[in-house]
C-alpha angles and dihedrals in degrees: 000000000000119000115253126229126201125237117190133199112189131193100006100177130206139162109233141160104244132152148073098260125084093239090054091053091052102042124054116234129198115249129177127214129203118195129189118181133177126223140141107270099174095106092049090049091048096047100029086223122142089210089066094062140043105276105231091207088060090050091051091049091051091052093047090048090053090050091050095048101043138044123214136194099201130044086218089063092045093051091050092048091051091051092049093047092051094046091050097046103038139043092254119152096195136358138196118198125190119189117198119203106179094180096054097095118030096214095043130081093220145349119210138183121197124195127184123201130182 
């Protein structure tokens, strides 16, 4: 089995309508997404060729496309959908997705949900 390396995208920001309350469904809120995914990067390191790795710009675009096309009530559901999308579209062995929703609890600085999928 090949060793796996971790690629991380932190703080991917988007304005989305997400939540269970009527006002959340009407007004876009800023969320942030952190992704960590595992893949074998040895060929990319050896050849210095972007085609030999998972282009993190393509991953970010796929996530942003999902956010644009679908609406979610829960950040748990959103995190799971992001993980599934990435696993289906890219040669990722494992992924961890954290969704940050700073406006979820008035007295808190942030609320996050993290999912990990093989």
